[in-house]
C-alpha angles and dihedrals in degrees: 000000000000114000095206091116096055114107103204091187095062116066105192093181130032121173110185124198093332113191123179124184130186102196105302093342115100109208096172122024114195097316122180125201131174123185125182133209114277093017134130105211120186125209111208129187145122122280107286094017091126102258098129091041089056092049093045087060091051088052094047098248091116130026116226116249085220138347137067136271120205126188115194089346095307121113110236132189106223100206095157141351091272089066089052094047090049087053090055098259124136128182134203107201125216090229106052121251094207134134103236100209092047124091125250090257094048091051095048095050096036108138093011100059117158115237138206106207106315095333129088112255101216092164089064090041091055092047091051092049093050091048095051093044090053091045093057096035096243104131115199138161102254092200099049119109116242092234090060101050131081127263089253092055091047089054089054090052090054091050091048091048091059093044091048090061091053099227117183092213117045125193111199113190108198091327095171100044092111101030128108119241090259092051090049090055089050092049092051087053089051091051091050091052090049094053090047085061089054099261121136125222131201111194125190110202141149092205108104093191090058092050090052092045099046116014130089096195135010130207115203122210125188125185091344095308131110112250106173148314114232139186101246093218090061099054137062129228088254090053091053093046093050093049090049100051100022095238141063114284124213112221096183118090113227104220118165120214115260139161116247117240134207123343112268100172119037116176116187127188094336117188132175142154132230129232090284090057089247116141107247101163109053118187096320121185123194139161131191121187135202113278092020136112112207113193122204112212119190146124112268112268098040095108102270095119093047089047091055092045091054093047091050095043098249093115134032118241124216096218143355143065131270115193122189110187087338096308116117110233095171111141091355124132123274087248091055090052092047092050089052097051110284125128123170144192101210128219093238108047095187097045100040107008108053144026095228096202092051120090123258091252093052093047088055091063101036095127100037105034090123094056131093126297094021094056139024121190088351092303117123115240105217097191096059089042090053092047091049091051093048092051093045093049091053097041096047096037094241110172107208096178094231117344143016086230092068114114110262089233091068093061125096114263093255093052091048087055091050091054090055093046092048091051097045096044091048091050084073098207124168093244125045116190110195119188114190088331095180097046108144095003126132121237093262092053092044088056089055095046094049089050091054093047092050089045090057090052091048090053090058098262122140114239126197109193121193113183140152089210104095091192088058093047093049097045097045106032125094088189127020120208116194115214120204129168093350097310138091102248103170138025121192136164111264094233091057096052127107130183097245095052092044091050090053092048092047089055091054099264129126 
């Protein structure tokens, strides 16, 4: 990206020697960050490296243990988000700050609602939301309730909420983690237009391609310490990855050839409706065999999420049959599916994957807490639970920031994802359904997760992979199924796929 809009003489943000401690744990250790007007500045680091903690201090959610924050050259005490907003800073959080029963419009204008006399003017509010969504190319349903829309749509609402408030400095924490490739391109265009208008953007992302495509400069943090700030045009993706994890990273997935075995998942004539009672899965057929990874490629909103929710028991279907090893799990409970061989990495880790108030060790045994050795005579056995958690944390590189007894909700998003992956892989079921399994993970962690998914396939498990990352679909899948308008419209061998052809098929072409 051209840097012609960057004003190097106007630092809009300076964070000097920022240290943040939580008890004995040092999350940030003397970090420096400088951002200029009209600049897109990326923050890169492993899961748990302290990126979000640093930005939460800039936004006033945490107070630094030591160090100074300057906005436009003026030292400011960020005691709360209101101080940040007053200073012209807006933040889009990785984990959504949305009120689930409220509509899209109500969430976007919350706290800044227009009034007519003493009454709220929601007609004007809705009009303003539609106008700003069209202006930035982020189409949404202004009347939909947050609890009824997809993770990708919720992400758009968060982005629109920040833009609606017109901040001059935007912090975007993993803003594209749930977006399709097309939506990511659109978002990068939006960011470029914003910096042309003189705004400054700080983006936290693990996606190296996005850093190369959008950022002017990148600050790398490792284990809470400042590593370097680089001009993005002068470094490669491999350079960034190596600085982030402190070692060389292998991007290629090692997947030996093997012949798939018997059918584990057999979906026949599946139909279901969405929250609007509109049919979104329309007579879908799908098979996944032992020793096979079947990837589902499709633009968000074509029924793939509803399909997964019906298969895993989170949503009722209107017609069809779902056989797992010959047993029909259609419209049965998630527990029934689990007991008959289904494990899943859900799309929304906080809503369907974890009990956020439970400890890490308890989340690791959510589905088998009644089994030996975790329970005897219906009494939990804390020592085996602790040992299991300790082994899982080490084996899956979960970084708890202190203790396995920490609530799962206090972990970074990437480490929350690792907890779910550790649990589901160790459940050792015949069918693993993985939905955006590397969402929010750094390249080092993605390397681990891909290895575990392929390992499941190599052990003769059936894997159904649903991902908006086409690189992930193409590198992992033995067979790629393209979903469009609620149906599987194409099936191609993974090794024959390319991004251009897949993009055309996903849009309904041939």
